[in-house]
N, C-alpha and C positions, 0 to 999 in steps of 0.2 A: 852391351848386353850379351851375355854368353849365349852359345848356341842352344843350350838346354833351356834357358829362360825364353829365348825367342821361339823355340819349338812349342813350349807349352802355352805361351801367349797366343801364338797362331792357332794352336789346337783349341784353345778356349773360344777364340773368335769363330772358328768353323763350327764349334759346338753350338754357339748362340745362333748361328745362321742356318742351322739344320743341315750342315754339310758333313758332319762326322759319320764315319762308318761305325758299325758296332764295335769293332776292335779299337778304334780311336776313342770312342766313348768310354770303354772299359779302361783304357790306358789313362785317360784324364781322371776318372774316378779313383783309380788306384793311386795316382799321384796326389790327389786331394787328401787321401787318407794317410799319407806319410808325414809323420810329425815334423820331420826336419824340413819339409818343403812347403807345407800348406800355408804357413804364415807368409812366406814369400809370394806365393801365388795370389793370396788375398790382397796383399799390398800392390802387386802388379795390376790386379783387377781394378783397384781404386785409382791407381795412377793412369792406367790405360783408358778407362772409361769415365774418369772424373769429369772430363769435358767431352762427352760422347758426340759422335757424328750422327747418332740416331735421332729419330723424331723428337723424343722426349728425354730430358736430362736425367730422368730416373728410370728410363726404360730398361737399361741393361740390368738393373737390380731385379726387376720383375721377371725378366727373361731368364736370368741365371736361376732364380728360385724355381720358376715353372719347369724349366728343362731339366734341372737336376732332380726335381721330383719325379718327372717321367722316366729319367734314366735309372733312378734308384728304386723304382716301384717294385714291390709294394712297401709302403711305410706304415708302421703301426701307429694308429691315431685313435684316441678314445672316441667312442661313438658319438658323444654329445658335441663333438666338434663339427658336426655335419655342415652347419652354416659356414664355418670358417675352415673347412677341410683343406682347400688349396693353399691358403696362407699358412695354417698350422703345420701341415705336412711338409711343405717346402721349407719352413723354418726348421723343422726337425731334421731334415736332411742336411741343411747347412750347419746346424749346431753339432751334428754328429761328426763332422770332419774337421772341426777346428782344434787348435792345440790348447790355448788357454783363455783367449779373450774375445776380441772383436770379430764379428762376422759381417754385420750389416748395420748401417745406421741411416736414419732419415733426417735431413736437416733442411731448414728453410733459409739458412744463412751460411756464409763461408767464414772461416777463421784462419789466422796465420798458423804456421806449424807449431805443434806443441813443444813446450820446453821439456827436456829430459829430467828424470829424477835427480835431485840436487846432489846427493852423495849416498854411497852405499851404507854409511852408518845410520842413515835415516830410513833404511829399508825395513819396514815393520814386518814381523813374522805373522803368519796367520794365527787365528785363534785355535783353541783346542778344548779338551774336557776340563773346564774350570768352573767351580761353583762353590758356594758356601751354604751351609745348612744352619738355620737358626732354630734352636730347640725351644721347647715350651718354657724352660726356665730362663730364656734369654741368652744362653751360651751360643756362641757362633763357632762353627767348625769349618775350616778350609778343606774342602773335599779333595783338592788336587794334591794335597800334601799329607793329609791325615792317614794313619794306619788303618787297615781294613777293620780292625776291632776297636777303633777309637770312639765309636758312637754308642752311647749308652742306650738301653731300652727306653722306649717312650710309653709309659704306662705298661700295658701288657704286650706291647708290640715290639718285636725285635727289629732292629735296623741293621741291615747287612750291606756292606760296601764291597762290591766284587766286580772286577773287570771294568773299572771306570764308571760304574753306575750304582744307584741305590735300590735296595729292595726292602719294602716294609712287609714284615710277616706278622699279621695280626693274630694268628693262631685261632683259638676258639673265641667266638664272640662273647663278650661280657657286658654287663651293665655299668662298668667302671666309667668314670668321668672321662670324656674325650678331651685330649689336648691337641694342640695344633703345632705343626712345624712349617717352616718356610724355606723353600729351595730358591736360591738366587744366583743367577749367572751374571758375571760382569760383562762389559764390552770385551769382545775377544774370547768369550767362553760359551760353552754349551754343555748340556748334561742330560742324561736319561735316568728316569726313575720309574720304579714299579710301585704303585700305590697299594694300600692294604687290601683292596678288592681285586687286585690283579690287573688293573688298568695301567697301560704303559703310556708315559708322557715323555716326549723329547722337548726340551726347553732350549729355545734359541738364545742368542746373545742378548745381554741387557734386559733380562726378563726375570720374573719371579712367580712362584706358584705357592700359595698357602693352602694347606690341606690338613684334615684331621688324621691322627695316627691310627684311627679305626673308624669304620663306617657302621654305626650302630642304630641309626634312626631309619626313617622311611625314605630318605633320599641321600644321595652322595653329592656334596657340594664342595667345589674348590674355587679359589680366586686366582685369576691370571692377570698379570700385567706383562705386556710385551707380546711374545709369540710362542706358541706351543703346538705340537702335533700330538693328537690323542688317539689311542686305540683302546676304546672303552670295553671293559669286561661286561658281558651281558648278565644282568640280574633283574629278573622279572619283579615288577612292583616296587623297584627301587631305582628311580631315574637318576641319571648322572647329570649334574648341572655345573656349568662353568660360568662364574660370575665375572663380568667384564665392566667394571664401573657401573654405568647405568644400564648396561645390556646383560643378556643372559642367553646361553646356549644350553638346550636341554636335550638329552638323548637317553636311550635305553641300552644300546650297544652299537657302536659305529666307529668309523675312522674319519677324522676331520682335522683341519688345520684352522687355528685362530690367530690372527694378527691384530694386536690391540696396543701398539706402541703409542705413547702420548704425543710423539712428534710426527705421527702420520695423520694425514687428513681424514682417512677412513678407517673404521674397524671392519675387518673382513673375516668371514667364516666360510671356509671352502669344504664341501662334503665330498668324500671319496667313496664311502660305503655306508649303507644303512639309511637312517633318516634322522634329521634334527629339527627342532623347533627353535627359532631365533626370535628373541624378544628384545625390543628397545623402546623404553618409555611405554607408550600405549599401542605400539605397533608390533604385530607378530606375524611371522611367515614360517612356512615349512619348506625345507629343502629336500630335493631328491639328489641322488648321486650325480656328480658332475655339475652341480650348481653352486653358486656363491652368493652370499648376502653381504651387503656392506651398508654402513650408515655413517652419517656425520652428526654434528651437534644438533642439527635441526630436528632430529628424531625420525626422519623418514628412512625406511629400509628399501634398498634397491636390490633386486635379485636378477640373475641372468646366468648364462653358461659360464663355466669357470675353466681356466687353464690350470688343471690340477697339477700338471708337471711343474709349472712355474711356482705354484703355491707351496709345494713341498720340496722344492729343489734344495733348500738349505739343509733339510734333514738327510738328503741323499748325498750331500758333500759338494754342492756347487751352487753358484749363483746362476739364475737364468733370467734373462731380460727379453720380454716380448713387447716391443714398442714402449719401453720404460723411459720416462723423462729423465734427464740428467740428474735432477735433484733426488729422484727415487734411487737411482743407481748409487749415488754418493752416500746417501743415508745408510744403505746396506753395507757399503765398504767401511763407513765410519764405525758402525757397531762391531763389525767383525775384526777389524784391524786396530781398534781402539785409538783412532786418530780423530783429529778435528778437521772440519771442512769450512773454508771461507770463500765467499764469492766476491770478486772485485768486479762489480757489475751485477748481472742477473743470471739465472740459470739457463736462459735461452729456451728455444723450442725444440731442441734435438731429442730424437727418440732412438733407443738402442735395441738391437737384436743381438743377443750373444749369450755365451755360456762360459763361465769362469770357474775352474776348480777352487774350492775354498782352502786347499792346502798349499797354495802358492804364496810367495812373498808379495808384499804390497807392490813392488815395482812391476811384477808380472801382471797383477790385476789392473794396474794403471795403463797397461797397453791399450785398454779400451778408450782411453783419452788420446794417447799418442796417435793411434791409427785413425782416429776420427778428427784429427787436427784441432783438438781443443787444447789451447795453451794452459799450462799449469806449472806450478813450482812447489817445492817443499820447503817449509821453514819450521825446523824442529819436528814436532809431531803433527803439524798442520798442513793440509793440502790446500793450496790457494788456486782457485780457478780464475784465470784471467779472461773475462768474457765481456 
């Protein structure tokens, strides 16, 4: 071990034991924020404390989070985190100093070292602005390759493609028959659209949004499959509704995220601003900012505090995992990198804390497995988890 490594390892131990001077604490935090070094330090932390001499096998993790929180105070945390403030704020500090992937994981079982990515030729590129637009007449336009003026007007509405997004300009309201368009993103794609009323929608990978080319009635209704983030334009006496299969989200003007993928166990609505009413079958709840509603096939709706940063992290350009099960992590990677995932065994009980930029290649994202000692291999475009 080099003198530098040994120095920072000892410095970290003194930090955990409350023996660091203010100058040493500042030195350690500065080191953590250096992109070229922090991955090494995290690996050292795992190696050094993986079989700790402390009272509890997981004690070092809690101590690192708690003490880094105190050293980096203050940390900006949304007010509704009050119940979970120590955990959320500590996680925020750790997430802020990582490079690309793994920061902290919790496991009830051990696994052999992970296999490396099989070959560079199998290293999938991240997703990007990719989508197709299905017009009222059934014509399909690939938006990532179409010219800006390639989309014909839809009824009286002009469709403008500019800077990688769509804008629907309805002009003057008319009584003309309303036609519908559908925006669809593939796996590995995302897209932004401005609807005829000025509402902005960010559509995540493997999703679709069906909408009218003009809102002429008493309400504004769109149909979402997958995941979307909405900033709804305020229009009094004209509520905005998002249809989600058997569920519905209704608002007047607000910011919220909806995740309604068919391969996810729950449909989740997370409110950032304003107010929404969530309906599923015979159940209805109202959300305040900072709350989340979720439901399963049984019809019941569960509400509680939301991790809004995690819910909208995809829109901001990264994945964020706060105690996410392995299967949840892999489904997100599967949609974004357009790969398949297969388990030889089961997904296990591991939970992940981490933050991964969405603009890195697959091999970088899979560091979350390597650094957590989860063995995997690549076969073509399939990630095989050996568990």
